[in-house]
C-alpha positions in Angstrom: 1.4 8.0 16.1 1.6 4.3 16.9 3.3 1.8 14.6 -0.1 0.2 13.8 -1.5 3.6 12.7 1.5 4.3 10.6 1.4 0.9 8.9 -2.3 1.2 8.1 -1.6 4.3 6.0 0.7 2.7 3.4 -0.4 1.9 -0.1 1.3 -0.8 -2.1 0.9 -0.3 -5.8 1.6 -2.5 -8.8 1.2 -0.7 -12.1 -0.3 -2.3 -15.2 2.3 -3.0 -17.9 2.8 0.1 -20.0 1.4 2.5 -17.5 3.3 5.1 -15.6 2.4 7.4 -12.7 4.5 9.1 -10.0 3.8 9.5 -6.3 2.8 13.1 -6.6 0.0 12.3 -9.0 -1.3 9.5 -6.8 -1.3 11.7 -3.7 -3.1 14.4 -5.6 -5.7 11.9 -6.8 -6.2 10.4 -3.3 -6.6 13.9 -1.7 -9.2 14.8 -4.3 -11.3 11.6 -3.9 -10.7 10.3 -0.4 -11.3 11.6 3.1 -8.2 13.0 4.7 -7.9 10.1 7.2 -7.9 7.6 4.3 -5.1 9.3 2.2 -2.0 7.1 2.5 1.1 8.6 4.2 3.4 6.5 2.0 3.1 4.9 -1.4 5.3 1.9 -2.3 5.6 0.7 -5.9 6.0 -3.1 -6.3 7.0 -5.2 -9.2 4.8 -8.1 -8.1 2.0 -8.8 -5.7 1.5 -12.1 -4.0 -1.5 -13.8 -5.6 -3.7 -16.7 -4.7 -4.5 -19.5 -7.2 -7.8 -17.6 -7.8 -6.0 -14.5 -8.9 -6.7 -12.4 -5.8 -4.0 -10.4 -3.9 -2.9 -12.0 -0.7 -3.1 -8.9 1.5 -1.8 -10.8 4.5 1.5 -11.5 2.7 1.8 -7.9 1.5 1.4 -6.7 5.1 3.9 -9.3 6.4 6.7 -7.6 4.6 6.1 -4.4 6.4 5.8 -6.0 9.8 8.9 -8.2 9.7 11.0 -6.0 12.0 8.3 -4.9 14.4 7.8 -6.4 17.8 4.0 -6.1 17.7 2.3 -7.5 14.7 -1.2 -6.3 13.7 
C-alpha cells in the first residue's frame, strides 16, 4: 500500500471534555456504520486541533503533521 493510501486512513480525534472512549470502541463503531474501505487503519487522539478564527478545524494543518517526514506530500 502506498504512503498516500496509508495516510488517508488515519483518524485524528479530539474528545469533548469529560468524555472517554478507547480505540477498540471507535473501531467497532466504525466497522458497524462505515463501509470497509472507509474504516480508519489508525486512530490518533489529540489534545488540540488547529482551528480557524471561524471555529473550523484546519484539516490541512492536521495533515501536515503526518506528512512532515515524507518525500511526497499529498
